[in-house]
C-alpha positions in Angstrom: 17.6 50.1 22.1 18.2 53.9 21.6 21.3 54.7 19.6 23.1 57.7 20.7 23.5 59.9 17.6 26.9 61.1 16.5 25.5 62.1 13.0 25.4 65.5 11.5 21.7 65.8 12.2 19.3 65.0 13.7 21.4 65.3 16.8 20.9 63.7 20.2 18.3 65.7 22.0 18.6 66.0 25.8 15.7 64.7 27.8 14.7 68.0 29.3 14.3 69.6 25.9 12.3 66.6 24.6 10.0 67.0 27.6 9.3 70.7 26.7 7.9 69.4 23.4 5.1 67.9 25.5 4.0 71.3 26.8 0.2 71.8 26.6 -0.9 73.8 23.6 -1.7 77.4 23.6 -3.7 79.4 21.0 -1.3 80.6 18.3 -3.2 83.9 18.1 -2.9 84.4 22.0 -0.8 86.9 23.8 1.1 83.9 25.3 2.1 82.9 21.7 3.3 86.4 21.0 5.4 86.5 24.2 6.9 83.1 23.4 7.9 83.9 19.9 9.1 87.4 20.6 11.2 86.0 23.4 12.7 83.4 21.1 13.6 86.1 18.5 15.2 88.2 21.2 17.4 85.3 22.4 18.3 84.3 18.9 19.5 87.8 18.2 22.1 87.2 21.0 23.1 83.8 19.5 23.3 85.3 15.9 25.0 88.5 17.1 22.6 90.6 15.2 20.3 93.5 15.7 18.2 92.5 12.7 14.9 90.8 12.7 14.7 86.9 13.3 12.1 84.9 11.4 10.8 81.5 12.6 9.6 78.9 10.1 7.9 75.6 10.6 10.1 74.0 7.9 13.6 72.5 7.7 16.5 74.9 6.9 15.9 74.1 3.3 12.6 76.0 3.4 14.3 79.2 4.4 17.0 78.7 1.9 14.4 78.4 -0.9 12.5 81.3 0.5 15.7 83.5 0.6 16.9 82.8 -3.0 13.4 83.2 -4.4 12.4 86.4 -2.4 15.6 88.4 -2.7 17.0 87.7 -6.2 15.9 90.6 -8.4 18.4 90.1 -11.1 20.6 86.8 -10.8 22.0 84.7 -8.0 25.6 83.5 -7.7 25.6 80.2 -5.9 29.0 79.1 -4.5 29.1 75.4 -3.6 31.7 73.5 -1.7 29.7 70.2 -1.6 26.4 68.4 -1.8 24.4 70.8 0.3 25.8 74.0 -1.3 24.5 72.8 -4.6 20.9 72.7 -3.2 20.8 76.6 -3.4 21.2 76.2 -7.3 18.6 73.5 -7.5 16.2 75.6 -5.7 16.8 78.6 -7.8 16.2 76.6 -11.0 13.0 75.1 -9.7 11.7 78.5 -8.7 12.6 80.0 -12.1 15.2 82.2 -10.5 18.1 83.1 -12.7 21.3 81.6 -11.2 24.8 80.3 -11.9 26.6 77.7 -10.0 30.3 78.0 -9.0 31.7 74.8 -7.5 34.9 73.6 -6.1 36.3 70.1 -5.6 35.0 68.3 -2.5 37.3 69.1 0.5 38.1 72.7 -0.6 36.6 76.1 0.4 35.2 78.9 -1.7 38.2 81.1 -2.9 37.5 84.9 -2.1 39.3 85.7 -5.3 36.8 83.6 -7.3 33.9 85.4 -5.5 35.5 88.8 -6.3 35.9 87.8 -10.0 32.3 86.7 -10.3 30.8 89.7 -8.5 32.9 92.2 -10.4 30.9 91.3 -13.6 27.9 93.2 -12.2 25.6 90.4 -13.3 24.6 89.3 -9.8 22.6 90.8 -7.0 22.5 87.8 -4.5 25.1 85.4 -3.3 24.7 82.2 -1.5 27.4 80.6 0.7 27.4 77.3 2.7 29.3 78.0 5.8 29.6 74.5 7.1 29.5 71.6 4.5 28.5 68.5 6.4 29.3 66.2 3.4 33.0 67.1 3.5 33.5 68.4 7.0 34.8 71.8 5.7 34.0 75.2 7.0 34.2 78.2 4.7 36.2 81.2 5.8 33.4 83.7 6.3 35.7 86.6 7.4 37.7 86.4 4.2 34.6 86.0 2.1 33.0 89.0 3.9 35.9 91.3 2.9 35.1 90.6 -0.8 31.3 90.5 -0.7 31.0 93.7 1.3 32.8 95.5 -1.5 29.5 95.2 -3.5 26.7 97.1 -1.7 24.0 95.9 -4.0 24.6 92.2 -3.1 22.2 90.4 -0.7 24.4 87.9 1.1 22.7 84.7 2.1 24.6 82.1 4.3 23.6 78.5 5.2 24.7 78.0 8.8 22.4 75.1 9.4 25.1 72.8 10.7 27.2 75.5 12.4 25.1 78.3 14.1 25.3 77.9 17.9 28.2 75.5 17.5 30.8 78.0 16.3 31.2 81.8 16.5 29.3 83.5 13.7 29.0 87.3 14.2 26.3 87.9 11.7 26.2 91.8 11.7 30.0 92.2 11.9 30.2 89.9 8.8 27.5 91.9 7.0 25.3 88.8 6.3 21.8 89.7 5.2 20.0 86.4 5.6 21.7 83.8 7.9 19.8 80.5 8.1 19.9 77.7 10.6 17.6 74.9 11.7 16.6 73.1 14.8 18.1 69.7 14.5 21.9 70.6 14.4 23.8 72.6 16.9 20.7 74.2 18.4 20.1 70.6 19.8 16.3 70.2 19.0 14.3 67.7 17.0 13.9 68.5 13.2 11.0 70.7 12.1 11.9 74.3 12.8 14.1 76.8 10.8 15.2 80.3 11.8 16.9 83.1 10.0 18.1 86.7 10.4 16.6 89.1 7.9 18.3 92.4 7.3 16.6 95.7 6.5 18.5 95.5 3.2 17.0 92.1 2.4 13.5 93.6 3.3 13.9 96.4 0.7 15.2 94.0 -1.9 12.3 91.6 -1.4 9.9 94.5 -2.0 11.4 94.6 -5.5 10.7 90.9 -6.3 7.1 90.4 -7.6 6.7 86.6 -7.2 7.9 85.5 -3.8 5.7 82.5 -3.3 3.3 82.2 -0.4 4.3 80.1 2.5 7.9 80.9 2.2 7.6 84.6 1.4 10.1 86.0 3.9 8.8 89.5 3.4 5.3 88.5 4.2 6.6 86.8 7.4 8.6 89.9 8.3 5.7 92.3 7.8 3.2 90.0 9.5 5.2 89.7 12.7 5.6 93.5 12.8 1.9 94.0 12.6 0.7 91.1 14.7 3.2 91.3 17.5 5.3 88.2 16.7 2.5 86.0 15.5 2.9 84.2 12.2 0.6 84.0 9.2 0.3 80.2 9.3 0.0 78.0 12.3 3.5 77.4 13.7 4.9 74.4 15.5 4.3 75.6 19.1 5.9 72.4 20.5 9.2 73.3 18.8 8.8 76.9 20.0 8.5 75.7 23.8 11.6 73.5 23.3 13.6 76.1 21.5 12.8 78.7 24.2 14.0 76.3 26.9 17.1 75.3 24.9 18.1 78.8 24.3 17.9 79.6 28.0 20.2 76.7 28.6 22.5 77.8 25.9 22.9 81.4 27.2 23.3 80.1 30.7 26.3 78.0 29.5 27.6 81.1 27.7 28.2 81.2 24.0 31.9 81.4 24.3 32.0 78.4 26.6 29.8 76.6 24.1 32.1 77.4 21.3 35.1 76.2 23.2 33.3 72.9 24.0 32.7 72.3 20.4 36.4 73.0 19.5 37.6 70.6 22.3 35.4 67.8 20.9 36.5 68.6 17.2 40.1 68.5 18.2 39.8 65.2 20.0 38.2 63.6 17.0 40.7 65.1 14.6 43.7 63.9 16.8 42.2 60.4 16.9 41.5 60.5 13.1 45.1 61.5 12.3 46.5 58.8 14.6 44.5 55.9 13.0 43.1 57.1 9.6 43.4 60.6 8.0 41.3 63.8 7.7 39.4 64.5 4.6 39.8 67.9 3.0 41.7 71.1 3.7 43.0 70.9 7.2 43.2 74.7 7.5 39.4 74.8 7.2 37.9 72.0 9.2 34.5 72.0 10.7 34.0 72.5 14.5 30.7 70.5 14.4 31.5 67.5 12.2 34.7 65.7 11.2 34.9 63.8 7.9 37.5 61.0 8.2 39.3 59.3 5.2 38.8 55.6 5.4 42.5 54.8 4.8 42.2 51.4 6.4 39.6 50.2 4.0 37.2 49.2 6.8 33.5 48.5 6.1 31.9 51.6 7.5 28.5 50.0 7.3 29.7 46.9 9.4 31.4 49.3 11.9 28.1 51.3 12.3 26.1 48.1 12.7 28.4 46.9 15.6 28.3 50.4 17.1 24.5 50.2 16.9 24.6 47.0 18.9 26.4 49.0 21.6 24.0 52.0 21.4 25.8 54.4 19.1 25.6 55.7 15.6 27.9 57.5 13.2 27.5 58.6 9.7 28.9 56.9 6.6 30.4 59.2 3.8 27.9 61.2 1.8 27.1 60.4 -1.8 30.3 59.7 -3.7 32.2 59.7 -0.5 30.3 56.7 0.9 32.6 54.0 2.4 35.6 56.3 1.2 35.0 58.4 4.3 32.9 58.3 7.5 31.8 61.2 9.7 31.5 61.8 13.4 29.4 64.8 14.5 30.2 66.7 17.7 27.6 69.4 18.2 24.8 70.7 20.3 24.6 69.1 23.8 27.3 66.5 23.1 30.2 66.5 25.5 33.8 65.7 25.4 33.2 62.5 27.6 30.5 61.4 25.1 33.0 61.7 22.3 35.6 59.8 24.2 33.0 57.0 25.1 32.2 56.7 21.3 35.9 56.6 20.3 36.7 53.9 22.9 34.0 51.8 21.5 35.3 52.3 17.8 38.8 51.4 18.9 37.5 48.3 20.7 35.5 47.1 17.6 38.4 47.8 15.2 41.1 46.5 17.5 43.0 49.7 17.3 
């Protein structure tokens, strides 16, 4: 039996999008491939609210994160982490011999703009990484507040991980001044995993030109220059199946309207939060809760594993807490094509299982 996924990725994928994955192949050096990939970039510019270039990558979001910190750190990277996934930027830097320092906060908190200002004022850093939406804690960083500080430092390349938030909440990339904004297919975009996309500013292009060893497959400057010369074709064979599905999914998204999509995500988030406050409690800073995933404190001491097993028998799946938060919390995702009626159905089943 298929379990309907309410986990923070991979998400439930609608049948019509899945069917697009079965579109017959085309040559990746054909005019059709150029048309497809150029069209996707144009549509993603609307979603990202940017005039900058969009790069497509047959990787997970981590691939473009690694590419960004390697390709655009000329001096030293400042990595600000609010959870398990934020720390990955730092591990990527170390494993690519990129000079970096890690600045962490306690789980459930956001990055303090004052800390960012303090760090950047040292002049030691020329690249900053921020996780927008931390799925391990269900916390969303205040990008507008952070932008006010980061944009005071014109030499900084600002990289943002919006893997679990782009297309699920309003992120005006150009207005915020983000240089490299990264997301991937299996979250709020509503596709199977395997494709990542990012915006890539002209400022990031110029910085990458100063970095001698950018790798090969994940060299973002090489990707950028190649699609300019080759009319939106890529140096390595891309996942065309994902491209067909993404093109279709973007049409659906734009037809729904981005503002309507954001409102739908907020409605689902508020429903889950209100239920969690009634029967459990919310984990983390309630002023900065995610619009795509809610992390719930297990105040009743239930066995989350047993709950998930019983939910599975009914055709549903939620997430246990991540890492040290396992069994102490559990997570309900509400993103992509998920609807309020889907969330209500899930919650009714949880209530029934737990006798709430």
